[in-house]
C-alpha positions as CSV (number, residue, x, y, z in Angstrom):
1,M,26.0,-17.2,4.8
2,I,23.9,-14.6,3.1
3,T,25.7,-12.4,0.6
4,P,25.1,-8.6,0.5
5,E,23.2,-9.1,-2.8
6,Q,20.9,-11.7,-1.2
7,R,20.3,-9.4,1.8
8,D,19.5,-6.5,-0.5
9,A,17.0,-8.7,-2.4
10,I,15.3,-9.7,0.9
11,I,15.1,-6.1,2.1
12,R,13.5,-5.0,-1.2
13,A,11.1,-7.9,-1.0
14,H,10.0,-6.9,2.5
15,R,9.6,-3.3,1.4
16,Q,7.4,-4.3,-1.5
17,A,5.4,-6.7,0.7
18,S,4.7,-4.0,3.3
19,R,3.6,-1.6,0.6
20,V,1.2,-4.1,-0.9
21,T,-0.1,-4.9,2.6
22,G,-0.7,-1.2,3.2
23,V,-2.7,-0.9,0.0
24,T,-4.8,-4.0,0.9
25,I,-5.6,-2.7,4.4
26,S,-6.5,0.8,3.1
27,M,-9.0,-0.8,0.7
28,F,-10.8,-2.9,3.3
29,V,-10.8,-0.8,6.5
30,P,-13.2,1.9,5.3
31,G,-15.8,-0.7,4.4
32,L,-15.4,-2.4,7.8
33,L,-15.8,1.0,9.5
34,G,-18.9,1.7,7.4
35,Y,-20.3,-1.7,8.4
36,A,-19.7,-0.9,12.1
37,I,-21.4,2.5,11.7
38,D,-24.3,0.9,9.9
39,R,-24.8,-1.7,12.7
40,G,-24.8,1.1,15.3
41,L,-27.2,3.3,13.3
42,E,-29.2,0.5,11.8
43,T,-28.8,2.0,8.4
44,L,-27.5,-1.1,6.5
45,P,-26.1,-1.0,3.7
46,W,-25.5,2.7,3.1
47,C,-22.4,3.4,5.2
48,T,-21.0,0.1,4.2
49,L,-21.4,0.9,0.5
50,I,-19.9,4.4,0.9
51,G,-17.0,3.1,3.0
52,S,-16.3,0.3,0.5
53,A,-16.4,2.7,-2.5
54,L,-14.1,5.2,-0.8
55,G,-11.7,2.4,0.3
56,F,-11.6,1.0,-3.2
57,A,-10.9,4.3,-4.8
58,Y,-8.2,5.2,-2.2
59,G,-6.6,1.8,-2.6
60,I,-6.5,2.1,-6.4
61,W,-5.0,5.5,-6.1
62,R,-2.3,4.2,-3.7
63,L,-1.6,1.3,-6.0
64,A,-1.2,3.7,-8.9
65,M,1.3,5.8,-6.9
66,L,3.1,2.6,-5.8
67,I,3.7,1.5,-9.4
68,G,4.4,5.1,-10.6
69,V,1.5,5.8,-12.8
70,G,1.5,9.5,-13.7
71,D,5.0,9.9,-12.3
72,T,7.2,12.2,-14.4
73,K,10.4,10.4,-13.5
74,N,9.5,7.3,-15.6
75,K,9.8,5.1,-12.6
76,T,9.4,1.3,-13.3
77,I,7.6,-1.2,-11.2
78,G,9.7,-2.4,-8.3
79,D,12.0,0.7,-8.2
80,D,12.8,1.9,-4.7
81,S,11.4,5.4,-4.1
82,P,13.9,8.2,-3.2
83,S,12.3,8.2,0.3
84,D,13.5,4.6,1.0
85,P,16.4,4.4,3.5
86,P,19.7,3.2,2.1
87,L,20.4,-0.5,2.2
88,P,22.9,-1.7,4.8
89,H,26.0,-1.9,2.5
90,D,25.2,1.5,1.0
91,R,25.8,3.3,4.2
92,P,29.1,5.1,4.7
């Protein structure tokens, strides 16, 4: 049987995994879209380079927000943000 503490740990792990997956996708999709545009317009490699640069910059920005860089609340890595829903045993 899973204890409430174990369930909370699993939920937090899933939240963090989904956040990291979102950052990864946001870094690669613009480059892929740029490549698709380049193939259609026969302008290789310009849109691919622009899309990759924008995706990389956006991904780094999202990663910085995820770990709390520049956050005035002194948030530490792995803290749940206030927008996270309560865990099952925290509900009334």
